N, C-alpha and C positions, 0 to 999 in steps of 0.2 A: 504494500500500500504506500509506504514512504517513497519507494523508488518511482512509482507511478505518479504520485502527486508532484514530485520534484521534476519529473520529465514534463508534466503539464505546465508547471510554473515557467519553465524556460520559454515556452511559446505564448502562453496566455497572460502571464504577468499579473498575478494577484498580490505580489509582494510577500509571499509566504513560502518558506521552505520547511521540510519536515525531517525529523529524526524518527527512528522506529518508535521511540517512546511517545513522540507527538502523535504519530499515526495511531498508536494504541489508545491514547486519550480520546481521539475522535471516535474510534470503533467502540470503545467502552462507555461512551456518553450515556447517562441514565435514560434519556428520552429516545434512544435509538434501539428499535426492536430489530435485532439482527436477523431473525428468522423471517419476519414479515416485511421488513423495511429496507433490506439491502440486497443488491445484486452485484456480483463480480464477473468479469469476463476474463478468461485465461487463455493464453496460448502456451500449452504445456504447463510449466510451473510459473510462467511469467504472467503477472496481472497486468492487463492492458486496458481495462475499462471498469467503471463502477457506477452505481447510482445508490443513493440513500434517501430515505424519507424520514424526517424527524417530526414526530407529532408533539402535541402539547398536552400536559396533564391538567393545568389550570387554564381556563378559557374565559374570555369576556366577549360575548355576542357571536363572534365568528371563530371557528377553529382553523387556524392557519398552520398548514403543514409545509415545512421547508424541504424542498427536493434539491439535492446536490448531485454532482456527477462529473464525469470527464472521460476522455479517451486519449490514450497515449498518442503523441504526434505521428508515430510511425504507422498507426492503425486507423487513421482518419480517412474520410471519403469512402467508407465502405458501408455506411448506414448505421454504424454502431451507436453514434450519438443519439439519433432519433429513436432507436430501439431502447436504449437505456433511459431516455427521458420518458418514453411510454411506460417502461417498467416502473420508474419512480412515481409517475402519476397513478398507476394502478396500485402501487403500495400505499400511496397517500390515501386513496379512497378506501382501501381495506382497513387501514389503521383508523380512519375516521369512523367507519362503521362500527368498530369495536369500542372506541373511547367516547365519541361525542355524536352519535347518530342523529340526535334531535336538533343539531345546530347547523347553520350554513357552513360549507367547506370552501376555503380558499387555498389553493396550492401555489406556493411561491418558489421562485428560483432567482438566483442573482449571478451576474457575470460582468466582466469587464465591458465597458461601453464600446470599446474598439473591436470586440470579438464579433465580426459580422456573421461568421458561421453559426455561433451560438444563438445570435439574434434570429437568424432565419429558422433555426431548429425550434426555438420557442414559439415563434409566430405560426409555424406550420402546425404546432400542437394546440393552437388557439389561445396562447398566452399573450397578454398585452403589458406594455411597460406602465408601471404605476408609481415608481419612486426612484429617485436618483440619490446616490451617496458619494460624497467627496472624500477621498482618502488624502489627508493632508499631512505634511511633514514640517517639522520645525528644526532649524539647524543648531539650536541651543547657543552656547557661547554668549557673545555680546548681544545676540538677538533676543535674549530672555527679557521680557518686560516685568519689572517688579511691581506687583500690585499689593496694596495693603490688605490685611485681613479686616473684614467688616467689623465695626465696633460691636463689642459684646460677644464676639465669637472667638474661640481658640482652636488651634490645630492639634490634632492627635494622629499619631501613626496607627496603622492597623495592628491589632493584637487580639488574642483569644478573648480578652476581657471586653472588647467593644465589637466583636464579630457580629453579635445579634443586632446591634444598632446599624452596622453597615448593611446587613441583610434587610432590615426593615426599611431603611431609606431607599435602597436599591429597588425593592418591590413597589414602594409607593410611587416613586418617580417613573417606574416602567409603565404605569397606567396612563401616563400622559404622552407617551411616545406612540407613533403610528404602529399599530399591530402589537403593541407591548402588552404583556401579561405577566402576572407575578411568577416568580421562579420557585418551584418546590424546594424544600430544604435539602433533599437528596441531591438535586441538581446543583445547588449552591455549594454543598460540600465538595462535589466533584469539580466544580468550576474553580474553587480556591485550592483544590488539591493538585492542579497542574503544576509541574516543575517551573513553568514560565512565570507563575505568579510572584510578584515582588512586593511582599508586605512592607518592606522598608521604604517603598516609594508609593504607598497607598495611604490615603489620608481621609480623616473625618473632621468636619467643622462642628464644634459643639457650642451651644448657647450657654454662656457662663451663668446667666441668671437662673434659667429654668433647668439646665442640665440636658436639654433636648438635643439630639443629633440633628443638625440642620442640613448637612450635605455630605456626600462621600465621593471618593474617586479611587478606582482600582487600576494599577499599572502592571503590565506584563512585558516580559522580554524573552524571546525564544533564541536559545543557543544555536539552533540549526540555521536561523536567519543570519546570525553573526558569522558563523562558519562559512556560509555561502557567499556573503557580501562583504565581509570585513567591517561591517558597520554595526555598532551596538545601538539598537533602537529601543527606546522606552515607549511602549504603546499604551496610551491612556484608553483602556478598553471599556470602562464603564464609569459614567459620571451621573450623579443624581442629586437633586435638591428637593427637600420637602416643600409642599405647596405653600405653607405659611411663611417660608423664607425666600420665596421667589422675588426677583427684581431687587435684590440687595447685594449683588455681586458675589454670591456664594460660589457658583461654578467658576467664575473668572479667578477668584482668589485661590481655589483649589488647583486649577490648572497652572497658575503662576507658581504656586508653591511646589507642585510636582515637577515643573520644568527646571526650577532652581535646584531642586534636589537631584534630579537626573544629571544635570550639568555638573554639579559638585561631585557626583559619584563616578564621573568619567564617561558618561554616555556620549555618543557622537550625535545623536538625533532623537527627536521624539515624534510620535505620530498619533493621529486620531482619525476616526471615521465620523463624518458629519452628514446628517440627513438634510440634503439640500432641497427636498420636496419636489423640485422640477428641474429641467435642464438649466434654467436661469436662476435657480435658488441662490440666496445670498450667503456667502461664507465670511461676510465682513467682520464679525466679532473675532473670529479665529485668525483672519488675516492681520487684523490690528494687533493680535497677540504674537505675530511673527510666523504663523503657519502659511504655507502655500499648497495649492492643489497638486498632487503627484499623479493621480489618476481618478477616474470616475467609474462607478459601477451602477448598473441598472437592475432594479427589482422587477421581475415579470410575475404576473399573477393569472391563474386560471380559476374562475369561480365555477366550482363543480356542483 
């Protein structure tokens, strides 16, 4: 699986490289039903294609199943991509029938905006573009903008003692994101169990007066990416602010603090994924913080 994903990365450019351990984390994700939700294509012992469908346990209004997949560059133009996408859609429908049969089903897939072959494959399957995501990078160093912590709030690093508060803020903020749903505790434990998780670069903002956790930020860094590119990247994977603390600069302060910490720890770069909502969506707040767009990905959806 790792060899296949790395071969796909060379051509399709998602900015992600995999070790065997990283691939195992993907395969063993709590919401991935290996028997019903995955398909692999092999040429002898060599894995040359795959599809997976990840369902949701906790759902708000619509059950969104995410389908992923890919074909080794040497095995393309044989119809495998369309066949694997069809298998992923069939898996999504089967999982939906088991877990949330009474709700509407939306099947999502995401790919690099420059991947014309993938776009044609999605469109042929009846999927339409619904969301655009900017993958942005920050050079750190002198480009880090120092922003003050909002009055009355203090910064804490992640620890086992405040883990429950990180979890609560993450789930509350998820409800305000497009397609966002709360994360089950088992998924959270697996999410923070990845070797890439950097607790020393993950922060919480707490209200000194009430003791309430106002916002949180989780940082990840993958050794396989560093080995492949020579660049140590601190990826700000999850950021959330409680509703009562919105518009007070909580997220901006957390990002600024994380960027300073990553710079001081010797990282070469930071990155973040931003929901741009449309092809012309504004990345202004992140650009003002020193980020620039490295690539764009498109989310395609089939309402089944």
